[in-house]
Structures are given as structure tokens and as C-alpha cells.
GUVEX-997194 format. One record per residue: residue number from 1; x, y, z of N, C-alpha, C, O in turn; residue in one letter. Coordinates in steps of 0.05 Angstrom, whole numbers, plus 32768, in hexadecimal, padded with zeros to 4 digits. Layout:
BEGIN
     i   n_c1   n_c2   n_c3   ca_c1   ca_c2   ca_c3   c_c1   c_c2   c_c3   o_c1   o_c2   o_c3   aa
   NUM      X      Y      Z       X       Y       Z      X      Y      Z      X      Y      Z    a
...
//
This chain:
BEGIN
     i   n_c1   n_c2   n_c3   ca_c1   ca_c2   ca_c3   c_c1   c_c2   c_c3   o_c1   o_c2   o_c3   aa
     1   86DB   8532   8962    86E1    8529    8946   86CB   8518   893C   86C2   8506   894A    m
     2   86C1   851E   8924    86AB    850F    8918   86B5   84F3   890E   86CC   84F0   8907    a
     3   86A3   84E1   890E    86AA    84C6    8902   86AD   84C7   88E6   869F   84D7   88D9    d
     4   86BF   84B8   88DA    86C4    84BA    88BE   86B0   84A9   88AD   86AF   84AB   8895    i
     5   86A0   8498   88BB    868C    8488    88AD   8670   848E   88B8   866F   8498   88CE    v
     6   865B   8489   88A9    8640    848F    88B4   8639   847B   88CA   8647   8467   88CF    d
     7   8624   8481   88D8    861C    8471    88F0   8615   8454   88E9   861B   8442   88F9    q
     8   8608   844F   88D2    8601    8434    88CA   861A   8424   88C3   861B   840C   88CA    a
     9   862C   842F   88B7    8646    8422    88B1   8655   841B   88CA   8660   8405   88CD    t
    10   8656   842E   88DD    8666    842A    88F6   8656   8414   8905   8663   8403   8911    r
    11   863C   8414   8906    862D    83FF    8915   8633   83E4   8908   8638   83D0   8917    s
    12   8634   83E2   88ED    863B    83C8    88E1   8656   83BF   88E7   865B   83A8   88EC    r
    13   8669   83D2   88E8    8685    83CB    88EE   8688   83C1   890B   8697   83AE   8910    m
    14   867B   83CF   891D    867C    83C8    893A   866F   83AC   893F   8679   839D   8950    m
    15   865A   83A7   8930    864C    838D    8935   865D   8377   892A   8658   835F   8930    s
    16   8670   837C   891A    8682    8367    8910   8697   835F   8923   86A6   834C   891E    g
    17   869A   836E   8938    86AF    8367    894C   86A5   834F   895C   868F   8350   8968    i
    18   86B5   833A   895B    86AD    8321    8968   86AF   8322   8986   86C2   832E   8990    r
    19   869D   8313   8993    869F    8313    89B1   86AB   82F9   89BA   86B4   82F7   89D1    g
    20   86AB   82E4   89A8    86B6    82CA    89B0   86C4   82BF   8997   86C0   82C7   8981    s
    21   86D5   82AB   899D    86E5    829F    8988   86F8   82B3   897A   86FE   82B0   8962    n
    22   8700   82C7   8988    8713    82DB    897C   872D   82CD   8976   8733   82B7   8980    t
    23   873D   82DB   8966    8756    82CF    895E   8767   82CB   8977   8774   82B6   897A    k
    24   8767   82DE   8989    8776    82DC    89A2   876D   82C3   89B3   877D   82B5   89BE    l
    25   8753   82BF   89B5    8749    82A8    89C3   8752   828E   89B6   875A   827A   89C3    e
    26   8752   828E   899C    875A    8276    898D   8779   8270   8992   8781   8259   8994    q
    27   8788   8285   8992    87A6    8281    8997   87A9   8275   89B3   87B8   8261   89B6    v
    28   879B   8280   89C7    879E    8276    89E2   8795   8258   89E5   87A2   8247   89F1    v
    29   877D   8253   89D9    8773    8237    89DA   8787   8224   89CC   878C   820E   89D6    r
    30   8791   822C   89B5    87A4    821A    89A6   87BC   8214   89B7   87C5   81FD   89B8    r
    31   87C8   822A   89C3    87DF    8226    89D3   87DC   8214   89EC   87EC   8203   89F2    a
    32   87C4   8218   89F9    87BF    8208    8A11   87B9   81EA   8A09   87C0   81D8   8A17    l
    33   87AC   81E6   89F3    87A6    81CB    89E9   87C0   81BE   89E2   87C3   81A6   89E7    h
    34   87D4   81CC   89D7    87EE    81C1    89CF   87FD   81B8   89E7   880F   81A7   89E6    a
    35   87F7   81C5   89FF    8804    81BF    8A18   87F5   81A8   8A28   87FA   81A3   8A40    r
    36   87E2   819B   8A1A    87D4    8185    8A26   87BB   818B   8A37   87B0   817A   8A44    g
    37   87B3   81A6   8A36    879C    81AC    8A46   8783   81AB   8A36   8781   81B6   8A1F    l
    38   876E   819E   8A40    8753    819B    8A33   8741   81AC   8A41   8741   81AE   8A5A    r
    39   8730   81BA   8A31    871E    81D0    8A3C   8703   81CD   8A31   86FD   81BD   8A1F    y
    40   86F0   81DE   8A3C    86D5    81E2    8A32   86D3   81FE   8A2B   86E0   8210   8A35    r
    41   86C1   8203   8A18    86BB    821E    8A0F   869E   8225   8A17   868E   8213   8A1D    l
    42   8697   823E   8A17    867C    8246    8A1D   8675   824C   8A3A   865F   8254   8A40    g
    43   8689   8248   8A4B    8685    8251    8A66   8677   823C   8A79   8675   8241   8A91    g
    44   866D   8227   8A6E    8661    8212    8A7E   864C   821C   8A92   864A   8211   8AA8    a
    45   863E   8231   8A8B    862A    823C    8A9D   8635   824C   8AB4   8626   8253   8AC7    g
    46   864D   8254   8AB1    865B    8264    8AC7   8655   8281   8AC2   8650   828A   8AAB    l
    47   8656   8291   8AD9    8653    82AE    8AD5   8668   82BA   8AC3   8680   82B4   8AC5    p
    48   865F   82CB   8AB1    8672    82DA    8AA0   867A   82CA   8A87   8689   82D4   8A76    g
    49   8670   82B1   8A85    8677    82A1    8A6E   8695   82A2   8A68   869D   82AF   8A55    r
    50   86A7   8295   8A77    86C2    8295    8A71   86C9   828B   8A55   86BB   827A   8A4B    p
    51   86DE   8295   8A4A    86E6    828D    8A2F   86EF   8271   8A2D   86E8   8263   8A1A    d
    52   86FE   8268   8A42    8708    824D    8A43   8704   8242   8A60   870B   824F   8A73    i
    53   86FA   822A   8A62    86F5    821E    8A7C   8702   8204   8A7F   86FF   81F3   8A6E    v
    54   8710   8200   8A95    871E    81E7    8A9B   8710   81DB   8AB4   8719   81E0   8ACA    f
    55   86FA   81CC   8AB0    86EA    81C0    8AC6   86FC   81AF   8AD9   86F9   81B1   8AF1    p
    56   870E   81A0   8ACD    871F    818F    8ADD   872F   819E   8AF2   8733   8195   8B09    r
    57   8738   81B6   8AEB    8748    81C8    8AFC   8737   81DE   8B0A   8741   81EE   8B19    f
    58   871E   81DE   8B04    870B    81F3    8B0E   8717   820F   8B08   8718   8221   8B19    r
    59   8720   8213   8AF0    872E    822C    8AE7   871F   8236   8ACF   8717   8227   8ABC    t
    60   871A   8251   8ACF    870D    825D    8AB9   8722   8274   8AAE   872E   8283   8ABD    a
    61   8724   8274   8A94    8738    8286    8A87   8727   829B   8A76   8717   8293   8A65    v
    62   872C   82B4   8A7C    8720    82C9    8A6A   8736   82D4   8A58   874C   82D8   8A60    f
    63   8730   82D9   8A40    8743    82E5    8A2D   8738   8301   8A27   8723   8303   8A19    v
    64   8745   8316   8A31    873B    8331    8A30   874B   8342   8A1C   8763   8343   8A1D    h
    65   873B   834F   8A0A    8747    8365    89FA   874C   837E   8A0B   873A   8385   8A1B    g
    66   8762   838A   8A08    8769    839F    8A1A   8756   83B8   8A16   8751   83C6   8A29    c
    67   874C   83BD   89FE    873A    83D3    89FA   871F   83CF   8A07   8715   83E0   8A16    f
    68   8713   83B7   8A02    86F8    83B3    8A0C   86F6   83AF   8A29   86E0   83B4   8A34    w
    69   870C   83A7   8A37    870B    83A3    8A53   871C   83B8   8A62   8722   83B4   8A7A    h
    70   8724   83CD   8A56    8730    83E4    8A62   874A   83DD   8A71   874D   83E6   8A88    g
    71   875B   83CF   8A65    8776    83C9    8A70   8787   83E1   8A6F   8788   83EF   8A5B    h
    72   8796   83E5   8A85    87A8    83FC    8A86   87C3   83F5   8A7A   87D7   83F2   8A88    s
    73   87C3   83F4   8A5F    87DB    83ED    8A4F   87DC   83FF   8A37   87CA   840E   8A32    c
    74   87F3   83FE   8A28    87F4    8410    8A11   87DF   8409   89FA   87DA   841A   89E9    p
    75   87D4   83F2   89FA    87BF    83EB    89E6   87A5   83F9   89EC   8794   83FC   89D9    l
    76   879F   8401   8A04    8786    840E    8A09   8788   842C   8A06   8798   8439   8A12    f
    77   8776   8436   89F6    8773    8453    89F2   8756   8459   89EF   8748   844D   89DF    r
    78   874C   846C   89FF    8730    8474    89FC   872B   8482   89E3   8739   8495   89DD    l
    79   8716   847B   89D4    8712    8489    89BA   870B   84A6   89BE   86FF   84AE   89D2    p
    80   8713   84B5   89AB    870D    84D3    89AC   86F0   84D8   89A5   86E5   84ED   89AC    k
    81   86E5   84C6   8996    86C8    84C9    898F   86B6   84BD   89A4   86B8   84A5   89AA    t
    82   86A4   84CE   89AF    8691    84C5    89C3   869F   84BA   89DC   8699   84A3   89E4    r
    83   86B2   84C8   89E8    86C1    84BE    89FE   86B0   84B7   8A16   86B7   84A5   8A25    p
    84   869B   84C6   8A1A    868A    84BF    8A32   867C   84A4   8A2F   867A   8495   8A42    d
    85   8673   849F   8A17    8666    8485    8A12   867A   846F   8A16   8675   845B   8A24    f
    86   8692   8471   8A0A    86A7    845C    8A0C   86B1   8458   8A29   86B7   8442   8A32    w
    87   86B3   846E   8A37    86BE    846D    8A54   86A9   845D   8A63   86B0   844B   8A72    r
    88   868F   8464   8A61    867A    8456    8A6F   8678   8437   8A68   8675   8426   8A79    q
    89   867B   8433   8A4E    867A    8416    8A45   8691   8406   8A50   868C   83F0   8A5B    k
    90   86AA   8410   8A4E    86C0    8402    8A57   86C1   83FF   8A76   86CB   83EB   8A80    i
    91   86B7   8414   8A84    86B5    8411    8AA1   86A1   83FD   8AA9   86A5   83EE   8ABD    e
    92   868A   83FB   8A9A    8677    83E6    8AA2   8682   83CA   8A9B   867B   83B7   8AA9    s
    93   8693   83C9   8A86    869F    83AE    8A80   86B2   83A7   8A96   86B2   8390   8A9F    n
    94   86C3   83B9   8AA0    86D5    83B3    8AB6   86C7   83AC   8ACF   86D0   839A   8ADE    t
    95   86B2   83BA   8AD5    86A2    83B3    8AED   8696   8398   8AEC   8695   838A   8B00    e
    96   868B   8392   8AD4    8680    8377    8AD0   8696   8361   8AD2   8692   834C   8ADE    r
    97   86AD   8367   8AC7    86C4    8354    8AC9   86CA   834E   8AE7   86CD   8337   8AEF    d
    98   86CC   8364   8AF7    86D2    8360    8B13   86BD   8350   8B22   86C3   833E   8B32    s
    99   86A5   8356   8B1C    868D    8347    8B28   868E   832A   8B21   868A   8319   8B32    r
   100   8694   8324   8B08    8693    8307    8AFF   86AB   82F9   8B0C   86A8   82E2   8B15    v
   101   86C2   8306   8B0E    86D9    82F8    8B1B   86D2   82F2   8B38   86DA   82DD   8B42    l
   102   86C5   8303   8B46    86BD    82FE    8B62   86A8   82E7   8B63   86AA   82D6   8B75    l
   103   8695   82E7   8B52    8681    82D2    8B51   868E   82B7   8B4D   8687   82A3   8B5A    q
   104   86A0   82B6   8B3A    86AD    829C    8B35   86BE   8294   8B4C   86BF   827C   8B52    l
   105   86CB   82A5   8B5A    86DB    82A0    8B71   86C8   8294   8B87   86D0   8281   8B95    a
   106   86B1   82A0   8B8A    869D    8296    8B9E   8693   827B   8B98   868B   826C   8BAA    d
   107   8694   8274   8B7E    868C    8259    8B77   86A2   8245   8B78   869E   822D   8B72    l
   108   86BB   824D   8B7F    86D1    823C    8B82   86E2   8239   8B69   86F2   8226   8B68    g
   109   86DE   824A   8B56    86ED    824A    8B3D   8705   825C   8B3E   8704   8271   8B49    w
   110   871B   8253   8B32    8733    8266    8B2E   872F   8273   8B14   8723   8268   8B01    r
   111   8739   828C   8B13    8735    829A    8AFA   8751   82A5   8AF1   8761   82AE   8B01    t
   112   8756   82A4   8AD7    876D    82AF    8ACB   8764   82C2   8AB4   8751   82BB   8AA6    l
   113   8772   82D8   8AB1    876B    82EB    8A9C   8784   82EE   8A8A   879A   82F4   8A93    v
   114   8780   82E9   8A71    8795    82ED    8A5B   878F   8306   8A4E   8779   8309   8A42    v
   115   87A2   831A   8A4F    879D    8334    8A42   87AA   8334   8A26   87BF   8328   8A22    w
   116   879D   8341   8A14    87A6    8344    89FA   87C3   834D   89F8   87D2   8343   89E8    e
   117   87CA   8361   8A08    87E5    836E    8A07   87FB   835A   8A0F   8813   835D   8A08    c
   118   87F4   8344   8A1E    8809    8332    8A26   8810   8320   8A0E   8825   8312   8A10    s
   119   8802   831F   89F9    8808    830E    89E2   880D   831E   89C8   881C   8315   89B7    l
   120   8801   8334   89C5    8803    8344    89AD   881F   834E   89A9   8829   835B   89BB    r
   121   882C   8348   8994    8845    8353    898C   885C   8343   899A   8873   8349   8996    g
   122   8856   832F   89AB    886A    8320    89BA   8878   830C   89A7   886C   8301   8994    a
   123   8891   8308   89AD    88A0    82F3    899D   8895   82D7   89A2   8888   82D2   89B6    s
   124   889B   82C5   8990    8893    82AA    8994   889D   829E   89AD   888F   8290   89BB    e
   125   88B5   82A3   89B4    88C1    8299    89CD   88B3   82A4   89E5   88AC   8295   89F8    d
   126   88AE   82BE   89E5    889F    82CA    89FB   8883   82BE   89FE   887A   82B8   8A14    l
   127   8875   82BB   89E8    885B    82AF    89E8   885C   8294   89F3   884A   828C   8A02    r
   128   8870   8284   89EB    8872    8268    89F4   8876   8267   8A12   8869   8256   8A20    s
   129   8887   8279   8A1C    888B    8279    8A3A   8872   8282   8A49   886C   8277   8A5E    r
   130   8863   8296   8A3D    884A    829E    8A49   8835   8287   8A4B   8828   8283   8A5F    f
   131   8832   8278   8A35    8820    8262    8A35   8829   824A   8A47   8818   823C   8A52    f
   132   8843   8246   8A49    884D    8232    8A5D   8845   823A   8A78   883B   822A   8A88    d
   133   8849   8253   8A7F    8842    825D    8A9A   8824   825C   8A9F   881B   8254   8AB4    k
   134   8814   8263   8A8A    87F7    8262    8A8D   87EE   8245   8A91   87DD   823F   8AA2    l
   135   87F9   8232   8A82    87F2    8216    8A86   87FA   820C   8AA1   87EB   81FD   8AAE    a
   136   8811   8215   8AAC    8819    820D    8AC6   8806   8219   8ADB   8800   820C   8AEE    e
   137   87FD   8232   8AD7    87EA    823F    8AE9   87CF   822F   8AE9   87C3   822B   8AFE    c
   138   87C7   8225   8AD3    87AD    8217    8AD1   87AF   81FB   8ADF   879C   81F2   8AEC    i
   139   87C6   81EF   8ADC    87CA    81D4    8AE8   87CE   81D5   8B06   87C7   81C1   8B14    r
   140   87D9   81EC   8B10    87DF    81EE    8B2D   87C6   81F1   8B3C   87B2   81FB   8B30    s
   141   87C4   81E9   8B55    87AC    81EB    8B65   87AE   8200   8B7A   879B   8204   8B89    s
//
């Protein structure tokens, strides 16, 4: 199936997709801050540049979009346009994610991954319980 926009337009659209400070990251940060957790951004020189870092607890949190990180959930669907390109790209992302998690573990850091599907479309009550559990995980040793 051919793309409905020209290559220059598609390139401009794709370059507009943010890699940091996404809406999902902001929601997670706001919720953890409301639960009394203070964090650092930018990865603090750690492998993989974690989205949220809790130096006090030696915990790194990654906020992953299901599409970009190849999560096996209903939100992930391989595009019909250029499937070989996308398969290779997403596989390299998942391999890098695994490698980074191992590097952080070797450095003595705990890692947590928040998936987009765990929050998207969830009720406020379910989100609140999710963030309570996440905060509890971060505080535990």
C-alpha cells in the first residue's frame, strides 16, 4: 500500500515525534512527584538515558511507548507500509532496551519499565492504584 503523503511530508511528520518529555512521561512524573518522590531527568550519565532517575533509591524508570519498543499488546501493530524496515527498527530497539537493562543491573541499578498500554484508557482509579504500586516499588529495596 502506498503512503498517502509524499516523502518530505512523512519525514517532517516523523521528525515531530518526541523522544523525551512525552505526555506519557509527564503523567508518570507528575504522579510520582505527587506521591512524594523526587527524581532527576536526563539519565544522569547512565546507559540508555533513563527517562526518570531516583538516585536515592538507585532506580531508573523507563517510560516506553508500545509501538516504538515492540510490546506484545493490542497497541502494537506492525505498519503495512515498509514492514521490513519497521520490523528491523523495532527489533533493534528491543535489543538495545535489553542490553541497557543488563548494563544498568551490572552497575547496581534497579530498573522499572512503564508501558503505554498500562495507562492508556485506564480509569482514574486504576491509574491511581498503578502509580501507588509503582511508588511502592521504587521505595522498596
